[in-house]
C-alpha positions in Angstrom: -10.1 24.8 -46.5 -11.3 28.4 -46.5 -11.6 29.8 -43.0 -13.4 33.0 -42.0 -13.6 33.9 -38.4 -13.8 37.0 -36.2 -10.2 37.8 -35.2 -11.5 38.9 -31.8 -12.4 35.3 -31.0 -8.7 34.2 -31.0 -7.4 32.8 -27.7 -4.7 35.5 -27.7 -7.0 38.4 -28.8 -6.0 41.5 -27.0 -2.3 40.5 -26.8 0.0 42.8 -28.7 3.3 41.4 -29.9 6.1 43.5 -31.5 8.1 41.4 -34.0 11.5 43.1 -34.5 13.2 39.9 -35.6 14.4 38.4 -39.0 15.3 35.1 -40.5 13.6 32.8 -39.1 13.1 31.6 -35.5 11.9 34.9 -34.1 9.5 35.7 -36.9 8.1 32.2 -36.8 7.5 32.5 -33.0 5.6 35.7 -33.6 3.7 34.0 -36.4 2.5 31.3 -34.0 1.3 33.9 -31.6 -0.5 35.8 -34.4 -2.2 32.7 -35.6 -3.9 32.4 -32.2 -5.2 36.0 -32.3 -2.4 38.2 -31.1 -2.1 41.6 -32.8 1.5 41.3 -34.2 3.3 44.4 -35.4 6.2 43.6 -37.6 9.0 46.3 -37.4 11.5 46.4 -40.3 14.2 48.8 -41.3 12.9 51.4 -43.8 15.4 50.5 -46.5 16.5 47.0 -45.4 13.4 44.8 -45.1 13.4 41.3 -43.5 15.5 39.2 -45.8 12.8 36.5 -45.8 10.9 38.7 -48.2 13.4 37.6 -50.9 14.0 34.1 -49.6 13.0 31.1 -51.7 10.5 30.8 -54.5 8.5 33.7 -55.9 5.6 34.1 -58.3 5.4 37.1 -60.6 8.1 38.7 -58.5 6.1 38.2 -55.3 7.9 36.2 -52.6 5.9 33.2 -51.4 7.7 32.4 -48.1 6.9 35.8 -46.8 3.2 35.3 -47.4 3.3 32.6 -44.8 5.9 33.9 -42.4 4.5 37.4 -42.4 0.8 36.4 -42.1 -1.3 37.9 -39.4 1.3 40.7 -38.9 0.8 44.4 -39.5 4.0 45.9 -41.0 5.7 49.0 -39.7 9.1 50.5 -40.7 11.5 52.2 -38.2 15.3 52.6 -38.1 15.9 51.6 -34.5 19.4 53.1 -34.6 18.0 56.6 -35.2 16.4 59.0 -32.7 13.0 58.9 -34.4 13.1 55.1 -34.8 13.9 54.7 -31.1 11.0 57.0 -30.2 8.7 54.8 -32.3 10.0 51.6 -30.8 9.7 52.9 -27.2 6.1 53.9 -27.9 5.3 50.5 -29.3 6.9 48.6 -26.5 5.1 50.8 -23.9 1.7 49.6 -25.4 2.6 46.0 -26.0 2.8 42.8 -24.1 5.7 41.1 -25.9 8.7 42.1 -28.0 10.5 39.5 -30.1 14.0 40.4 -31.3 17.0 38.6 -32.7 19.7 41.2 -33.0 23.2 40.2 -31.9 23.4 40.5 -28.1 24.1 44.0 -27.0 22.6 45.7 -30.1 19.4 46.8 -28.4 21.4 48.2 -25.5 23.7 50.1 -27.8 20.6 51.8 -29.2 19.2 52.6 -25.8 16.5 50.0 -26.2 17.6 47.3 -23.7 15.2 45.7 -21.2 16.0 48.3 -18.6 14.8 51.1 -20.9 11.8 49.1 -22.2 10.6 47.9 -18.8 10.9 51.3 -17.2 8.1 52.4 -19.5 6.3 49.0 -19.4 7.1 46.9 -16.3 4.9 44.1 -17.6 6.7 43.7 -20.9 8.1 40.3 -21.9 11.2 40.6 -24.1 11.9 37.5 -26.1 15.5 37.5 -27.2 16.4 34.9 -29.9 20.0 34.5 -31.0 22.3 31.8 -32.3 24.2 31.2 -29.1 22.2 33.0 -26.4 22.8 36.3 -24.5 25.8 35.0 -22.4 28.9 32.9 -23.0 32.0 33.1 -25.2 30.0 32.7 -28.5 27.3 35.2 -27.7 28.4 37.7 -30.4 29.0 35.2 -33.2 26.7 35.3 -36.2 24.3 32.4 -35.6 22.0 30.6 -38.0 19.9 27.4 -37.8 22.5 25.5 -39.9 25.1 26.0 -37.1 22.7 24.8 -34.5 22.0 21.7 -36.6 25.7 21.0 -36.7 26.5 21.8 -33.0 23.4 20.0 -31.6 24.4 16.6 -32.8 21.7 16.4 -35.4 24.0 16.4 -38.4 26.4 13.9 -36.8 23.6 11.3 -36.4 21.8 12.0 -39.7 22.8 10.4 -43.0 24.1 7.1 -44.3 26.6 5.2 -42.2 29.4 5.6 -44.7 28.4 9.1 -45.7 29.0 12.6 -44.3 27.0 14.3 -41.6 23.8 15.6 -43.2 22.0 18.9 -42.8 18.3 19.3 -43.4 17.1 21.2 -46.5 15.0 23.5 -44.4 15.2 25.5 -41.2 14.8 22.7 -38.7 16.6 24.3 -35.8 14.9 27.6 -36.4 11.5 25.9 -36.5 12.1 24.1 -33.2 13.5 27.3 -31.6 10.3 29.2 -32.8 8.1 26.7 -30.9 10.3 27.0 -27.8 10.2 30.7 -27.9 6.4 30.9 -28.3 6.1 28.5 -25.4 8.5 30.5 -23.3 6.6 33.7 -24.0 3.4 32.1 -22.8 5.1 30.9 -19.7 6.4 34.4 -19.0 3.0 35.9 -19.6 1.5 33.3 -17.2 4.0 34.3 -14.5 3.2 38.0 -15.2 -0.5 37.2 -14.3 0.7 36.5 -10.8 3.4 39.1 -10.3 2.5 41.9 -12.7 6.1 41.9 -13.9 7.5 40.9 -17.3 10.8 39.3 -17.8 13.4 38.4 -20.4 13.2 35.2 -22.4 16.7 34.1 -23.7 16.4 31.5 -26.5 19.7 30.2 -28.0 18.9 28.4 -31.3 21.5 25.8 -30.4 19.5 24.6 -27.4 15.8 23.7 -28.2 16.8 21.3 -31.0 18.6 19.2 -28.4 15.2 18.4 -26.8 14.0 16.5 -29.9 17.1 14.5 -30.4 16.6 12.0 -27.7 18.9 11.0 -24.8 22.2 11.5 -26.6 23.8 13.4 -23.8 22.7 10.9 -21.1 23.8 8.1 -23.3 27.3 9.6 -23.7 27.5 10.3 -20.0 26.4 6.9 -18.8 27.7 4.7 -21.6 30.4 6.7 -23.3 28.9 6.1 -26.7 27.3 8.4 -29.4 24.5 7.5 -31.7 25.8 6.4 -35.1 24.5 7.4 -38.5 22.0 4.7 -39.7 20.3 6.4 -42.6 16.6 5.6 -42.7 17.1 2.6 -40.3 17.0 2.7 -36.6 19.2 1.1 -34.0 16.2 0.5 -31.8 13.9 -1.4 -34.1 13.5 -3.0 -37.5 12.1 -3.2 -40.0 12.2 0.6 -40.2 12.9 2.2 -43.6 11.5 3.7 -46.7 10.6 1.2 -49.5 9.8 1.7 -53.2 6.5 0.4 -54.4 5.8 -1.3 -57.7 4.3 1.8 -59.2 7.3 4.0 -58.4 6.1 5.6 -55.1 7.7 5.3 -51.7 6.2 4.3 -48.3 7.7 4.4 -44.8 7.3 1.5 -42.4 7.8 1.7 -38.6 7.8 -1.1 -36.1 8.5 0.6 -32.8 6.0 -1.7 -31.1 6.7 -5.5 -31.0 3.2 -6.3 -31.9 3.5 -4.1 -35.0 6.7 -5.8 -36.1 5.0 -9.2 -35.8 2.1 -8.1 -37.9 4.4 -6.7 -40.6 6.4 -9.9 -41.1 3.3 -12.0 -41.1 1.7 -9.7 -43.7 4.7 -10.0 -46.0 4.7 -13.8 -45.8 7.5 -14.4 -43.3 5.7 -15.5 -40.1 8.7 -17.8 -39.4 10.8 -14.7 -38.4 8.6 -14.2 -35.4 10.0 -17.4 -33.9 13.6 -16.3 -34.3 15.2 -15.7 -30.9 16.4 -12.3 -32.0 13.0 -11.1 -33.1 11.7 -10.5 -29.6 13.7 -7.2 -29.0 13.8 -4.2 -31.2 17.5 -3.7 -30.8 18.1 -7.3 -31.8 15.8 -7.0 -34.8 17.9 -3.9 -35.9 20.9 -6.1 -36.1 19.1 -8.2 -38.7 17.8 -5.2 -40.7 19.2 -6.6 -44.0 17.1 -9.7 -43.8 14.0 -7.8 -42.6 14.4 -5.1 -45.3 14.7 -7.8 -48.0 11.5 -9.4 -46.9 9.5 -6.2 -46.5 11.0 -4.4 -49.4 10.5 -7.3 -51.8 6.8 -7.7 -50.9 6.2 -3.9 -51.2 8.0 -3.8 -54.6 5.5 -6.1 -56.1 2.5 -4.0 -55.2 1.2 -0.5 -55.9 1.3 2.2 -53.2 -2.5 2.0 -52.7 -2.4 -1.8 -52.4 0.4 -1.6 -49.8 -1.3 1.0 -47.7 -4.6 -0.9 -47.9 -3.0 -4.2 -46.9 -1.1 -2.6 -44.0 -4.2 -0.9 -42.8 -6.2 -4.2 -42.8 -3.4 -5.9 -40.9 -3.2 -3.0 -38.3 0.4 -2.4 -39.2 2.1 1.0 -39.4 2.8 2.5 -42.8 2.6 5.9 -44.4 3.1 7.1 -48.0 6.0 9.4 -48.6 4.2 12.6 -49.6 5.1 15.8 -51.3 3.1 19.0 -51.2 0.6 17.9 -53.8 -0.2 14.7 -51.9 -0.7 16.6 -48.6 -3.2 19.0 -50.2 -5.2 16.0 -51.6 -5.1 13.8 -48.6 -8.5 13.3 -46.8 -7.0 13.2 -43.3 -5.3 16.6 -43.8 -8.5 17.9 -45.3 -10.6 16.7 -42.3 -8.1 18.2 -39.9 -8.2 21.5 -41.8 -4.4 21.5 -42.0 -4.3 23.5 -45.2 -6.0 26.9 -45.3 -7.0 28.8 -48.4 -6.4 32.6 -47.9 -7.2 35.5 -50.2 -4.0 37.4 -51.0 -4.3 40.9 -52.5 -1.4 40.4 -54.9 -1.8 36.8 -56.0 -5.4 35.9 -55.2 -6.4 32.7 -53.4 -3.4 30.8 -52.0 -3.0 27.7 -49.9 -0.7 27.4 -46.9 -0.5 25.4 -43.7 -2.6 26.7 -40.9 -2.0 27.0 -37.2 -0.3 24.2 -35.4 -3.3 22.8 -33.5 -7.0 23.1 -33.0 -8.9 24.5 -30.0 -12.5 23.6 -29.4 -13.5 27.2 -28.4 -10.7 29.5 -29.7 -9.3 28.0 -32.8 -6.5 29.7 -34.7 -6.9 31.3 -38.1 -4.9 32.9 -40.9 -6.6 36.3 -41.1 -4.4 37.7 -43.8 -1.2 36.9 -45.6 2.2 38.7 -45.4 1.7 42.4 -45.9 3.9 44.7 -48.0 6.9 46.4 -46.4 5.7 49.2 -44.2 2.1 48.9 -45.3 0.7 49.7 -41.8 3.2 52.3 -40.6 0.7 55.3 -40.6 -2.1 53.2 -39.0 0.0 51.8 -36.2 1.8 55.1 -35.4 -1.5 56.9 -35.4 -2.8 54.4 -32.8 0.2 55.3 -30.7 -0.6 59.0 -30.8 1.8 60.2 -33.5 0.3 63.0 -35.5 0.3 62.8 -39.3 2.7 65.7 -39.4 5.2 63.9 -37.1 4.9 60.7 -39.1 5.6 62.7 -42.3 8.6 64.3 -40.6 10.1 60.9 -39.5 9.5 59.5 -43.0 11.2 62.5 -44.6 14.3 61.9 -42.4 14.3 58.2 -43.3 13.6 57.1 -39.7 10.4 55.3 -40.6 
């Protein structure tokens, strides 16, 4: 889907966000805001760019992850630990609505760029601080990454096969969840500012937001003294629930969270007798008979192609989905109708596909205006907007401060 839209029409047009964060939650939060029209200025060290520029796959030496993560961001360089870099950052913060940073707690303060200094120049500024363990507590200065959050949140303990080890995701799950929480928190703080005129500090600890998507594990432990076991693709709350291989070598996922859906599935696969079993009436009881249910459903699916399975489930109003990879997503008519995948022109690699904004708005839809920019590509432009003369910019560059 090729999208062309006036960036001034974005819901957050007129909002300026300074992204002084790296790998990955902070930059993703800024990306979400930029997708909705905010003017995002990415600040990187002059000689140490955001490591995401070299993270993951590349084509012709050009990193692909950065093209998405850095989209809709103008790029500026500044050494915040230097006098000139501090001058640039203070000038940026004074003319911005939001600053997103993920340095170790205390780092901005050591540079004389803490919230006291920033808010003195801009009382309405929202400072979003993203760190592994938050701004307070005994772990606050530890290095923190999403992997540690996935371990400490309970995610790894409940993920994997029953007789296997705790399992980590092969992508930045905790960072992604934290990015959504941070973007939401920023908008809450901006909403509060509309009434008070004052900004505030957002403190996102990456170990926390992921807890919200993991269900009532804490309440269960508190009230019952039990923890959720590892069940692989199965669920302890319903069955059949699993992935099944089709006759043509593909995979599909089946869910029966609703009782009516479970009944439709077993009737479809030729086992209506199971509906009359006393244990079939409750999801948790069905889960205890998962072997029998998986044998019935899996055997039926294994004798049919993926297309036949999906068509039959759809006709029966039962819940199934093919297990997709990226090529399937791009070709799927539902994703096409939603406009999930955007085609964006990149100056280095030409037309490229990437996932678009998270949702659609009827009046102010988000858009990918441009892909991730080269390191420092917009330094002169942005500093000029802040009132820095060309001679001053050249002086700062000569000293390695921008």
